MILOKE-582757 format. One record per atom (N, C-alpha, C, O): residue number from 1; residue in one letter; x negated, y negated, z negated. Coordinates in steps of 0.1 Angstrom, whole numbers, plus 5000, padded with zeros to 4 digits. Layout:
+-----+-----+------+------+------+
|   n | res |   px |   py |   pz |
+-----+-----+------+------+------+
| NUM |   a |    X |    Y |    Z |
...
+-----+-----+------+------+------+
This chain:
+-----+-----+------+------+------+
|   n | res |   px |   py |   pz |
+-----+-----+------+------+------+
|   1 |   x | 1531 | 4888 | 2395 |
|   1 |   x | 1545 | 4889 | 2394 |
|   1 |   x | 1554 | 4884 | 2407 |
|   1 |   x | 1552 | 4875 | 2415 |
|   2 |   x | 1562 | 4892 | 2405 |
|   2 |   x | 1574 | 4887 | 2414 |
|   2 |   x | 1579 | 4877 | 2419 |
|   2 |   x | 1571 | 4869 | 2415 |
|   3 |   x | 1585 | 4872 | 2423 |
|   3 |   x | 1591 | 4860 | 2426 |
|   3 |   x | 1607 | 4861 | 2424 |
|   3 |   x | 1611 | 4869 | 2433 |
|   4 |   x | 1613 | 4858 | 2418 |
|   4 |   x | 1632 | 4860 | 2415 |
|   4 |   x | 1636 | 4854 | 2426 |
|   4 |   x | 1633 | 4844 | 2433 |
|   5 |   x | 1646 | 4866 | 2428 |
|   5 |   x | 1655 | 4865 | 2439 |
|   5 |   x | 1667 | 4862 | 2435 |
|   5 |   x | 1668 | 4863 | 2423 |
|   6 |   x | 1676 | 4860 | 2440 |
|   6 |   x | 1692 | 4854 | 2435 |
|   6 |   x | 1698 | 4863 | 2441 |
|   6 |   x | 1689 | 4869 | 2447 |
|   7 |   x | 1713 | 4871 | 2443 |
|   7 |   x | 1716 | 4875 | 2452 |
|   7 |   x | 1731 | 4875 | 2447 |
|   7 |   x | 1734 | 4875 | 2435 |
|   8 |   x | 1741 | 4875 | 2458 |
|   8 |   x | 1755 | 4876 | 2458 |
|   8 |   x | 1758 | 4891 | 2452 |
|   8 |   x | 1749 | 4899 | 2450 |
|   9 |   x | 1772 | 4892 | 2449 |
|   9 |   x | 1774 | 4903 | 2444 |
|   9 |   x | 1777 | 4915 | 2457 |
|   9 |   x | 1777 | 4927 | 2456 |
|  10 |   x | 1780 | 4906 | 2470 |
|  10 |   x | 1787 | 4911 | 2481 |
|  10 |   x | 1768 | 4921 | 2484 |
|  10 |   x | 1768 | 4932 | 2488 |
|  11 |   x | 1756 | 4913 | 2481 |
|  11 |   x | 1751 | 4918 | 2489 |
|  11 |   x | 1742 | 4928 | 2478 |
|  11 |   x | 1736 | 4937 | 2483 |
|  12 |   x | 1740 | 4927 | 2467 |
|  12 |   x | 1742 | 4937 | 2459 |
|  12 |   x | 1749 | 4950 | 2465 |
|  12 |   x | 1745 | 4959 | 2472 |
|  13 |   x | 1759 | 4948 | 2460 |
|  13 |   x | 1767 | 4962 | 2464 |
|  13 |   x | 1761 | 4964 | 2476 |
|  13 |   x | 1755 | 4975 | 2476 |
|  14 |   x | 1760 | 4959 | 2485 |
|  14 |   x | 1754 | 4965 | 2496 |
|  14 |   x | 1742 | 4971 | 2496 |
|  14 |   x | 1739 | 4977 | 2506 |
|  15 |   x | 1734 | 4970 | 2486 |
|  15 |   x | 1721 | 4974 | 2484 |
|  15 |   x | 1723 | 4983 | 2472 |
|  15 |   x | 1713 | 4990 | 2470 |
|  16 |   x | 1731 | 4986 | 2465 |
|  16 |   x | 1731 | 4995 | 2457 |
|  16 |   x | 1736 | 5011 | 2464 |
|  16 |   x | 1748 | 5013 | 2467 |
|  17 |   x | 1725 | 5020 | 2465 |
|  17 |   x | 1727 | 5036 | 2472 |
|  17 |   x | 1727 | 5042 | 2457 |
|  17 |   x | 1723 | 5038 | 2447 |
|  18 |   x | 1735 | 5057 | 2461 |
|  18 |   x | 1735 | 5068 | 2456 |
|  18 |   x | 1725 | 5078 | 2460 |
|  18 |   x | 1727 | 5083 | 2471 |
|  19 |   x | 1717 | 5082 | 2454 |
|  19 |   x | 1709 | 5091 | 2457 |
|  19 |   x | 1704 | 5103 | 2447 |
|  19 |   x | 1698 | 5101 | 2436 |
|  20 |   x | 1707 | 5117 | 2451 |
|  20 |   x | 1707 | 5127 | 2445 |
|  20 |   x | 1694 | 5131 | 2437 |
|  20 |   x | 1684 | 5134 | 2444 |
|  21 |   x | 1692 | 5131 | 2425 |
|  21 |   x | 1676 | 5130 | 2420 |
|  21 |   x | 1675 | 5146 | 2415 |
|  21 |   x | 1686 | 5152 | 2414 |
|  22 |   x | 1666 | 5151 | 2413 |
|  22 |   x | 1661 | 5165 | 2406 |
|  22 |   x | 1660 | 5163 | 2392 |
|  22 |   x | 1651 | 5156 | 2387 |
|  23 |   x | 1670 | 5169 | 2385 |
|  23 |   x | 1664 | 5166 | 2370 |
|  23 |   x | 1667 | 5153 | 2360 |
|  23 |   x | 1673 | 5142 | 2363 |
|  24 |   x | 1665 | 5155 | 2353 |
|  24 |   x | 1665 | 5141 | 2344 |
|  24 |   x | 1681 | 5139 | 2338 |
|  24 |   x | 1689 | 5147 | 2333 |
|  25 |   x | 1682 | 5124 | 2341 |
|  25 |   x | 1693 | 5117 | 2335 |
|  25 |   x | 1703 | 5113 | 2347 |
|  25 |   x | 1714 | 5108 | 2346 |
|  26 |   x | 1696 | 5118 | 2361 |
|  26 |   x | 1707 | 5113 | 2366 |
|  26 |   x | 1711 | 5123 | 2378 |
|  26 |   x | 1707 | 5124 | 2390 |
|  27 |   x | 1724 | 5131 | 2368 |
|  27 |   x | 1732 | 5141 | 2374 |
|  27 |   x | 1740 | 5134 | 2385 |
|  27 |   x | 1743 | 5122 | 2387 |
|  28 |   x | 1745 | 5150 | 2394 |
|  28 |   x | 1754 | 5145 | 2405 |
|  28 |   x | 1770 | 5140 | 2396 |
|  28 |   x | 1778 | 5132 | 2402 |
|  29 |   x | 1772 | 5145 | 2385 |
|  29 |   x | 1782 | 5138 | 2376 |
|  29 |   x | 1781 | 5125 | 2374 |
|  29 |   x | 1791 | 5117 | 2376 |
|  30 |   x | 1769 | 5121 | 2370 |
|  30 |   x | 1766 | 5106 | 2364 |
|  30 |   x | 1769 | 5096 | 2376 |
|  30 |   x | 1775 | 5085 | 2375 |
|  31 |   x | 1765 | 5103 | 2388 |
|  31 |   x | 1764 | 5094 | 2403 |
|  31 |   x | 1778 | 5094 | 2407 |
|  31 |   x | 1780 | 5088 | 2418 |
|  32 |   x | 1788 | 5100 | 2402 |
|  32 |   x | 1801 | 5100 | 2408 |
|  32 |   x | 1806 | 5095 | 2400 |
|  32 |   x | 1817 | 5091 | 2402 |
|  33 |   x | 1799 | 5094 | 2388 |
|  33 |   x | 1813 | 5082 | 2376 |
|  33 |   x | 1807 | 5068 | 2378 |
|  33 |   x | 1814 | 5060 | 2372 |
|  34 |   x | 1793 | 5064 | 2386 |
|  34 |   x | 1791 | 5053 | 2391 |
|  34 |   x | 1782 | 5044 | 2384 |
|  34 |   x | 1784 | 5033 | 2381 |
|  35 |   x | 1766 | 5057 | 2383 |
|  35 |   x | 1756 | 5055 | 2381 |
|  35 |   x | 1749 | 5058 | 2392 |
|  35 |   x | 1751 | 5069 | 2398 |
|  36 |   x | 1738 | 5049 | 2398 |
|  36 |   x | 1731 | 5049 | 2410 |
|  36 |   x | 1717 | 5042 | 2406 |
|  36 |   x | 1713 | 5035 | 2397 |
|  37 |   x | 1710 | 5047 | 2417 |
|  37 |   x | 1696 | 5040 | 2419 |
|  37 |   x | 1700 | 5026 | 2427 |
|  37 |   x | 1710 | 5023 | 2433 |
|  38 |   x | 1688 | 5018 | 2425 |
|  38 |   x | 1691 | 5002 | 2431 |
|  38 |   x | 1679 | 5002 | 2443 |
|  38 |   x | 1667 | 5006 | 2442 |
|  39 |   x | 1684 | 4998 | 2452 |
|  39 |   x | 1672 | 4994 | 2466 |
|  39 |   x | 1672 | 4980 | 2465 |
|  39 |   x | 1676 | 4975 | 2476 |
|  40 |   x | 1668 | 4972 | 2457 |
|  40 |   x | 1662 | 4961 | 2455 |
|  40 |   x | 1648 | 4956 | 2449 |
|  40 |   x | 1646 | 4960 | 2438 |
|  41 |   x | 1641 | 4950 | 2453 |
|  41 |   x | 1627 | 4946 | 2448 |
|  41 |   x | 1630 | 4942 | 2433 |
|  41 |   x | 1638 | 4934 | 2429 |
|  42 |   x | 1619 | 4953 | 2424 |
|  42 |   x | 1622 | 4948 | 2413 |
|  42 |   x | 1618 | 4931 | 2410 |
|  42 |   x | 1611 | 4924 | 2417 |
|  43 |   x | 1624 | 4927 | 2398 |
|  43 |   x | 1619 | 4912 | 2397 |
|  43 |   x | 1622 | 4913 | 2381 |
|  43 |   x | 1629 | 4904 | 2377 |
|  44 |   x | 1619 | 4919 | 2375 |
|  44 |   x | 1616 | 4922 | 2357 |
|  44 |   x | 1627 | 4918 | 2354 |
|  44 |   x | 1625 | 4908 | 2346 |
|  45 |   x | 1642 | 4921 | 2355 |
|  45 |   x | 1653 | 4915 | 2346 |
|  45 |   x | 1662 | 4921 | 2344 |
|  45 |   x | 1668 | 4923 | 2355 |
|  46 |   x | 1669 | 4926 | 2333 |
|  46 |   x | 1684 | 4931 | 2331 |
|  46 |   x | 1693 | 4921 | 2332 |
|  46 |   x | 1692 | 4910 | 2327 |
|  47 |   x | 1703 | 4927 | 2339 |
|  47 |   x | 1715 | 4919 | 2344 |
|  47 |   x | 1725 | 4924 | 2337 |
|  47 |   x | 1723 | 4936 | 2334 |
|  48 |   x | 1736 | 4919 | 2333 |
|  48 |   x | 1749 | 4919 | 2327 |
|  48 |   x | 1759 | 4913 | 2336 |
|  48 |   x | 1757 | 4901 | 2338 |
|  49 |   x | 1770 | 4918 | 2341 |
|  49 |   x | 1783 | 4914 | 2346 |
|  49 |   x | 1795 | 4916 | 2345 |
|  49 |   x | 1800 | 4926 | 2349 |
|  50 |   x | 1802 | 4904 | 2340 |
|  50 |   x | 1815 | 4906 | 2333 |
|  50 |   x | 1826 | 4912 | 2337 |
|  50 |   x | 1837 | 4913 | 2331 |
|  51 |   x | 1824 | 4919 | 2355 |
|  51 |   x | 1835 | 4925 | 2358 |
|  51 |   x | 1827 | 4940 | 2364 |
|  51 |   x | 1816 | 4944 | 2364 |
|  52 |   x | 1838 | 4946 | 2369 |
|  52 |   x | 1828 | 4959 | 2375 |
|  52 |   x | 1822 | 4954 | 2391 |
|  52 |   x | 1823 | 4943 | 2397 |
|  53 |   x | 1816 | 4965 | 2394 |
|  53 |   x | 1810 | 4964 | 2407 |
|  53 |   x | 1797 | 4953 | 2408 |
|  53 |   x | 1792 | 4952 | 2419 |
|  54 |   x | 1791 | 4947 | 2399 |
|  54 |   x | 1782 | 4935 | 2397 |
|  54 |   x | 1792 | 4925 | 2403 |
|  54 |   x | 1791 | 4922 | 2415 |
|  55 |   x | 1802 | 4919 | 2397 |
|  55 |   x | 1805 | 4909 | 2401 |
|  55 |   x | 1808 | 4898 | 2386 |
|  55 |   x | 1814 | 4900 | 2375 |
|  56 |   x | 1803 | 4888 | 2388 |
|  56 |   x | 1805 | 4879 | 2379 |
|  56 |   x | 1791 | 4879 | 2371 |
|  56 |   x | 1792 | 4887 | 2362 |
|  57 |   x | 1782 | 4875 | 2371 |
|  57 |   x | 1769 | 4873 | 2365 |
|  57 |   x | 1771 | 4867 | 2353 |
|  57 |   x | 1771 | 4855 | 2351 |
|  58 |   x | 1771 | 4879 | 2341 |
|  58 |   x | 1773 | 4872 | 2323 |
|  58 |   x | 1757 | 4866 | 2323 |
|  58 |   x | 1753 | 4854 | 2321 |
|  59 |   x | 1752 | 4874 | 2324 |
|  59 |   x | 1734 | 4867 | 2321 |
|  59 |   x | 1725 | 4874 | 2323 |
|  59 |   x | 1728 | 4886 | 2321 |
|  60 |   x | 1713 | 4872 | 2326 |
|  60 |   x | 1700 | 4881 | 2329 |
|  60 |   x | 1690 | 4879 | 2318 |
|  60 |   x | 1687 | 4868 | 2312 |
|  61 |   x | 1684 | 4890 | 2316 |
|  61 |   x | 1673 | 4884 | 2303 |
|  61 |   x | 1661 | 4894 | 2310 |
|  61 |   x | 1661 | 4904 | 2317 |
|  62 |   x | 1651 | 4886 | 2305 |
|  62 |   x | 1635 | 4890 | 2310 |
|  62 |   x | 1629 | 4901 | 2300 |
|  62 |   x | 1620 | 4909 | 2303 |
|  63 |   x | 1638 | 4900 | 2287 |
|  63 |   x | 1628 | 4905 | 2272 |
|  63 |   x | 1641 | 4912 | 2264 |
|  63 |   x | 1652 | 4915 | 2269 |
|  64 |   x | 1639 | 4913 | 2255 |
|  64 |   x | 1648 | 4922 | 2244 |
|  64 |   x | 1658 | 4911 | 2243 |
|  64 |   x | 1653 | 4900 | 2246 |
|  65 |   x | 1670 | 4912 | 2240 |
|  65 |   x | 1687 | 4908 | 2232 |
|  65 |   x | 1690 | 4907 | 2219 |
|  65 |   x | 1702 | 4905 | 2219 |
|  66 |   x | 1685 | 4907 | 2205 |
|  66 |   x | 1694 | 4910 | 2195 |
|  66 |   x | 1708 | 4909 | 2194 |
|  66 |   x | 1715 | 4916 | 2187 |
|  67 |   x | 1712 | 4898 | 2203 |
|  67 |   x | 1724 | 4894 | 2201 |
|  67 |   x | 1727 | 4888 | 2217 |
|  67 |   x | 1721 | 4878 | 2222 |
|  68 |   x | 1737 | 4895 | 2222 |
|  68 |   x | 1741 | 4891 | 2239 |
|  68 |   x | 1749 | 4876 | 2237 |
|  68 |   x | 1754 | 4870 | 2247 |
|  69 |   x | 1748 | 4873 | 2228 |
|  69 |   x | 1756 | 4857 | 2226 |
|  69 |   x | 1771 | 4856 | 2235 |
|  69 |   x | 1779 | 4864 | 2231 |
|  70 |   x | 1776 | 4849 | 2245 |
|  70 |   x | 1787 | 4847 | 2252 |
|  70 |   x | 1791 | 4864 | 2262 |
|  70 |   x | 1801 | 4867 | 2267 |
|  71 |   x | 1780 | 4872 | 2261 |
|  71 |   x | 1786 | 4881 | 2270 |
|  71 |   x | 1787 | 4894 | 2260 |
|  71 |   x | 1788 | 4905 | 2265 |
|  72 |   x | 1786 | 4893 | 2248 |
|  72 |   x | 1789 | 4900 | 2238 |
|  72 |   x | 1803 | 4905 | 2239 |
|  72 |   x | 1813 | 4899 | 2242 |
|  73 |   x | 1803 | 4918 | 2237 |
|  73 |   x | 1816 | 4929 | 2243 |
|  73 |   x | 1823 | 4922 | 2253 |
|  73 |   x | 1835 | 4922 | 2250 |
|  74 |   x | 1820 | 4915 | 2269 |
|  74 |   x | 1827 | 4909 | 2277 |
|  74 |   x | 1818 | 4917 | 2292 |
|  74 |   x | 1821 | 4911 | 2302 |
|  75 |   x | 1810 | 4927 | 2292 |
|  75 |   x | 1805 | 4930 | 2305 |
|  75 |   x | 1807 | 4947 | 2307 |
|  75 |   x | 1805 | 4956 | 2298 |
|  76 |   x | 1811 | 4949 | 2322 |
|  76 |   x | 1817 | 4960 | 2330 |
|  76 |   x | 1807 | 4966 | 2338 |
|  76 |   x | 1810 | 4977 | 2343 |
|  77 |   x | 1796 | 4961 | 2339 |
|  77 |   x | 1787 | 4966 | 2348 |
|  77 |   x | 1772 | 4959 | 2342 |
|  77 |   x | 1772 | 4948 | 2336 |
|  78 |   x | 1760 | 4966 | 2345 |
|  78 |   x | 1748 | 4965 | 2346 |
|  78 |   x | 1737 | 4968 | 2350 |
|  78 |   x | 1735 | 4980 | 2348 |
|  79 |   x | 1728 | 4962 | 2355 |
|  79 |   x | 1717 | 4966 | 2362 |
|  79 |   x | 1702 | 4968 | 2355 |
|  79 |   x | 1697 | 4963 | 2346 |
|  80 |   x | 1698 | 4977 | 2363 |
|  80 |   x | 1681 | 4977 | 2352 |
|  80 |   x | 1671 | 4970 | 2367 |
|  80 |   x | 1665 | 4978 | 2373 |
|  81 |   x | 1670 | 4958 | 2370 |
|  81 |   x | 1654 | 4957 | 2379 |
|  81 |   x | 1643 | 4950 | 2375 |
|  81 |   x | 1636 | 4940 | 2379 |
|  82 |   x | 1642 | 4960 | 2361 |
|  82 |   x | 1630 | 4957 | 2356 |
|  82 |   x | 1614 | 4963 | 2365 |
|  82 |   x | 1614 | 4974 | 2369 |
|  83 |   x | 1606 | 4957 | 2365 |
|  83 |   x | 1592 | 4961 | 2369 |
|  83 |   x | 1591 | 4973 | 2366 |
|  83 |   x | 1594 | 4975 | 2354 |
|  84 |   x | 1587 | 4985 | 2373 |
|  84 |   x | 1583 | 4997 | 2368 |
|  84 |   x | 1572 | 4998 | 2361 |
|  84 |   x | 1564 | 4990 | 2364 |
|  85 |   x | 1569 | 5008 | 2351 |
|  85 |   x | 1560 | 5007 | 2344 |
|  85 |   x | 1560 | 5010 | 2327 |
|  85 |   x | 1567 | 5020 | 2323 |
|  86 |   x | 1553 | 5003 | 2319 |
|  86 |   x | 1551 | 5004 | 2304 |
|  86 |   x | 1571 | 4997 | 2300 |
|  86 |   x | 1573 | 4986 | 2305 |
|  87 |   x | 1580 | 5001 | 2293 |
|  87 |   x | 1587 | 4997 | 2287 |
|  87 |   x | 1596 | 4990 | 2300 |
|  87 |   x | 1603 | 4980 | 2298 |
|  88 |   x | 1596 | 4998 | 2312 |
|  88 |   x | 1609 | 4999 | 2319 |
|  88 |   x | 1621 | 4999 | 2319 |
|  88 |   x | 1629 | 4993 | 2327 |
|  89 |   x | 1625 | 5006 | 2309 |
|  89 |   x | 1638 | 5016 | 2309 |
|  89 |   x | 1646 | 5003 | 2300 |
|  89 |   x | 1639 | 4994 | 2296 |
|  90 |   x | 1661 | 5003 | 2296 |
|  90 |   x | 1666 | 4997 | 2285 |
|  90 |   x | 1677 | 5006 | 2279 |
|  90 |   x | 1684 | 5015 | 2284 |
|  91 |   x | 1677 | 5002 | 2266 |
|  91 |   x | 1683 | 5009 | 2255 |
|  91 |   x | 1698 | 4997 | 2252 |
|  91 |   x | 1696 | 4987 | 2245 |
|  92 |   x | 1708 | 4998 | 2257 |
|  92 |   x | 1719 | 4994 | 2252 |
|  92 |   x | 1727 | 4993 | 2241 |
|  92 |   x | 1735 | 5002 | 2241 |
|  93 |   x | 1727 | 4987 | 2232 |
|  93 |   x | 1734 | 4990 | 2217 |
|  93 |   x | 1748 | 4984 | 2218 |
|  93 |   x | 1750 | 4972 | 2223 |
|  94 |   x | 1760 | 4994 | 2210 |
|  94 |   x | 1774 | 4986 | 2211 |
|  94 |   x | 1774 | 4976 | 2200 |
|  94 |   x | 1784 | 4968 | 2198 |
|  95 |   x | 1760 | 4974 | 2190 |
|  95 |   x | 1766 | 4968 | 2178 |
|  95 |   x | 1748 | 4955 | 2178 |
|  95 |   x | 1737 | 4960 | 2180 |
|  96 |   x | 1751 | 4943 | 2177 |
|  96 |   x | 1737 | 4932 | 2174 |
|  96 |   x | 1728 | 4938 | 2167 |
|  96 |   x | 1731 | 4946 | 2158 |
|  97 |   x | 1718 | 4935 | 2170 |
|  97 |   x | 1706 | 4935 | 2163 |
|  97 |   x | 1701 | 4950 | 2164 |
|  97 |   x | 1695 | 4955 | 2154 |
|  98 |   x | 1702 | 4957 | 2174 |
|  98 |   x | 1701 | 4966 | 2182 |
|  98 |   x | 1706 | 4981 | 2174 |
|  98 |   x | 1698 | 4991 | 2173 |
|  99 |   x | 1718 | 4982 | 2169 |
|  99 |   x | 1724 | 4989 | 2159 |
|  99 |   x | 1731 | 5001 | 2169 |
|  99 |   x | 1738 | 4997 | 2179 |
| 100 |   x | 1731 | 5012 | 2165 |
| 100 |   x | 1741 | 5022 | 2172 |
| 100 |   x | 1753 | 5022 | 2171 |
| 100 |   x | 1760 | 5016 | 2163 |
| 101 |   x | 1756 | 5028 | 2179 |
| 101 |   x | 1755 | 5039 | 2192 |
| 101 |   x | 1748 | 5033 | 2201 |
| 101 |   x | 1749 | 5021 | 2202 |
| 102 |   x | 1740 | 5041 | 2212 |
| 102 |   x | 1735 | 5033 | 2222 |
| 102 |   x | 1735 | 5041 | 2234 |
| 102 |   x | 1742 | 5051 | 2234 |
| 103 |   x | 1726 | 5038 | 2246 |
| 103 |   x | 1724 | 5044 | 2256 |
| 103 |   x | 1715 | 5040 | 2269 |
| 103 |   x | 1715 | 5029 | 2275 |
| 104 |   x | 1710 | 5047 | 2272 |
| 104 |   x | 1691 | 5046 | 2280 |
| 104 |   x | 1699 | 5044 | 2293 |
| 104 |   x | 1708 | 5051 | 2296 |
| 105 |   x | 1694 | 5032 | 2301 |
| 105 |   x | 1692 | 5032 | 2315 |
| 105 |   x | 1682 | 5028 | 2321 |
| 105 |   x | 1680 | 5016 | 2321 |
| 106 |   x | 1673 | 5037 | 2330 |
| 106 |   x | 1668 | 5039 | 2332 |
| 106 |   x | 1663 | 5029 | 2341 |
| 106 |   x | 1672 | 5021 | 2344 |
| 107 |   x | 1649 | 5026 | 2349 |
| 107 |   x | 1644 | 5016 | 2355 |
| 107 |   x | 1648 | 5019 | 2368 |
| 107 |   x | 1647 | 5031 | 2373 |
| 108 |   x | 1655 | 5007 | 2376 |
| 108 |   x | 1662 | 5010 | 2389 |
| 108 |   x | 1675 | 5012 | 2391 |
| 108 |   x | 1682 | 5009 | 2401 |
| 109 |   x | 1678 | 5017 | 2380 |
| 109 |   x | 1695 | 5024 | 2378 |
| 109 |   x | 1704 | 5011 | 2374 |
| 109 |   x | 1700 | 5002 | 2366 |
| 110 |   x | 1714 | 5010 | 2378 |
| 110 |   x | 1725 | 4999 | 2380 |
| 110 |   x | 1741 | 5010 | 2376 |
| 110 |   x | 1744 | 5019 | 2384 |
| 111 |   x | 1748 | 5008 | 2365 |
| 111 |   x | 1765 | 5009 | 2363 |
| 111 |   x | 1770 | 5002 | 2367 |
| 111 |   x | 1769 | 4991 | 2362 |
| 112 |   x | 1780 | 5006 | 2378 |
| 112 |   x | 1784 | 4996 | 2386 |
| 112 |   x | 1803 | 4998 | 2378 |
| 112 |   x | 1812 | 4991 | 2382 |
| 113 |   x | 1805 | 5006 | 2369 |
| 113 |   x | 1817 | 5004 | 2361 |
| 113 |   x | 1814 | 5013 | 2350 |
| 113 |   x | 1813 | 5025 | 2351 |
| 114 |   x | 1812 | 5004 | 2335 |
| 114 |   x | 1808 | 5007 | 2322 |
| 114 |   x | 1822 | 5015 | 2318 |
| 114 |   x | 1822 | 5021 | 2307 |
| 115 |   x | 1831 | 5016 | 2325 |
| 115 |   x | 1844 | 5024 | 2324 |
| 115 |   x | 1845 | 5037 | 2319 |
| 115 |   x | 1851 | 5043 | 2311 |
| 116 |   x | 1832 | 5041 | 2331 |
| 116 |   x | 1834 | 5056 | 2329 |
| 116 |   x | 1822 | 5063 | 2322 |
| 116 |   x | 1817 | 5074 | 2324 |
| 117 |   x | 1818 | 5053 | 2314 |
| 117 |   x | 1804 | 5056 | 2308 |
| 117 |   x | 1804 | 5056 | 2292 |
| 117 |   x | 1811 | 5046 | 2287 |
| 118 |   x | 1798 | 5063 | 2284 |
| 118 |   x | 1803 | 5065 | 2267 |
| 118 |   x | 1791 | 5060 | 2262 |
| 118 |   x | 1782 | 5058 | 2269 |
| 119 |   x | 1790 | 5059 | 2248 |
| 119 |   x | 1772 | 5058 | 2244 |
| 119 |   x | 1772 | 5071 | 2239 |
| 119 |   x | 1781 | 5078 | 2234 |
| 120 |   x | 1756 | 5074 | 2241 |
| 120 |   x | 1752 | 5091 | 2235 |
| 120 |   x | 1755 | 5095 | 2225 |
| 120 |   x | 1749 | 5091 | 2214 |
| 121 |   x | 1764 | 5103 | 2224 |
| 121 |   x | 1766 | 5112 | 2212 |
| 121 |   x | 1780 | 5108 | 2210 |
| 121 |   x | 1782 | 5113 | 2199 |
| 122 |   x | 1789 | 5102 | 2213 |
| 122 |   x | 1797 | 5095 | 2211 |
| 122 |   x | 1812 | 5097 | 2221 |
| 122 |   x | 1810 | 5105 | 2230 |
| 123 |   x | 1824 | 5093 | 2220 |
| 123 |   x | 1834 | 5092 | 2224 |
| 123 |   x | 1839 | 5078 | 2226 |
| 123 |   x | 1851 | 5076 | 2229 |
| 124 |   x | 1830 | 5070 | 2225 |
| 124 |   x | 1831 | 5057 | 2229 |
| 124 |   x | 1826 | 5048 | 2239 |
| 124 |   x | 1814 | 5046 | 2241 |
| 125 |   x | 1835 | 5044 | 2246 |
| 125 |   x | 1831 | 5040 | 2263 |
| 125 |   x | 1828 | 5025 | 2258 |
| 125 |   x | 1833 | 5018 | 2250 |
| 126 |   x | 1813 | 5025 | 2269 |
| 126 |   x | 1809 | 5015 | 2269 |
| 126 |   x | 1813 | 4994 | 2273 |
| 126 |   x | 1809 | 4983 | 2270 |
| 127 |   x | 1823 | 5000 | 2283 |
| 127 |   x | 1829 | 4991 | 2286 |
| 127 |   x | 1834 | 4977 | 2274 |
| 127 |   x | 1842 | 4976 | 2264 |
| 128 |   x | 1825 | 4966 | 2282 |
| 128 |   x | 1833 | 4956 | 2272 |
| 128 |   x | 1830 | 4959 | 2258 |
| 128 |   x | 1839 | 4956 | 2250 |
| 129 |   x | 1821 | 4964 | 2253 |
| 129 |   x | 1809 | 4967 | 2240 |
| 129 |   x | 1799 | 4965 | 2238 |
| 129 |   x | 1795 | 4969 | 2227 |
| 130 |   x | 1792 | 4961 | 2245 |
| 130 |   x | 1776 | 4961 | 2246 |
| 130 |   x | 1773 | 4947 | 2235 |
| 130 |   x | 1782 | 4938 | 2234 |
| 131 |   x | 1761 | 4946 | 2229 |
| 131 |   x | 1760 | 4936 | 2220 |
| 131 |   x | 1749 | 4933 | 2221 |
| 131 |   x | 1747 | 4921 | 2221 |
| 132 |   x | 1738 | 4942 | 2221 |
| 132 |   x | 1723 | 4939 | 2223 |
| 132 |   x | 1718 | 4949 | 2233 |
| 132 |   x | 1725 | 4956 | 2239 |
| 133 |   x | 1704 | 4948 | 2235 |
| 133 |   x | 1694 | 4956 | 2244 |
| 133 |   x | 1679 | 4954 | 2240 |
| 133 |   x | 1674 | 4943 | 2236 |
| 134 |   x | 1672 | 4969 | 2242 |
| 134 |   x | 1657 | 4962 | 2244 |
| 134 |   x | 1650 | 4973 | 2256 |
| 134 |   x | 1652 | 4984 | 2263 |
| 135 |   x | 1641 | 4966 | 2256 |
| 135 |   x | 1632 | 4976 | 2268 |
| 135 |   x | 1624 | 4987 | 2260 |
| 135 |   x | 1618 | 4984 | 2250 |
| 136 |   x | 1624 | 4997 | 2265 |
| 136 |   x | 1619 | 5009 | 2258 |
| 136 |   x | 1612 | 5018 | 2271 |
| 136 |   x | 1615 | 5015 | 2282 |
| 137 |   x | 1605 | 5030 | 2269 |
| 137 |   x | 1603 | 5043 | 2276 |
| 137 |   x | 1611 | 5051 | 2273 |
| 137 |   x | 1611 | 5053 | 2261 |
| 138 |   x | 1621 | 5060 | 2284 |
| 138 |   x | 1627 | 5069 | 2281 |
| 138 |   x | 1619 | 5078 | 2285 |
| 138 |   x | 1609 | 5078 | 2292 |
| 139 |   x | 1625 | 5091 | 2277 |
| 139 |   x | 1621 | 5104 | 2284 |
| 139 |   x | 1620 | 5106 | 2301 |
| 139 |   x | 1616 | 5116 | 2306 |
+-----+-----+------+------+------+
């Protein structure tokens, strides 16, 4: 298991890069809206930040979280820095207890501003509204 590294928001911002990926969930539109691949060594955590641009770490999780506690409905950017492999993607939910609606975040992807994103199949914005998550295998 890799050793956990801590980093400042400035270092994280400098490490985030946008790359055009063929097919899948990573479209040019998603990248323009703020979804990007992350150029950091995986540390096994899913990060939640109270401000856009990966500023002010609210919490990080190694496993599933049925309720986000003090981060509930207070997050504006997220980063999936899990280890690649089985159950390396994250599905975030609007409601506690893994209740829909939700949206998937692929391994190695960060969303720097959740204001630009909605839950799958809805018009409900994700900013300041995530309440739980679990590790999954996305298609």
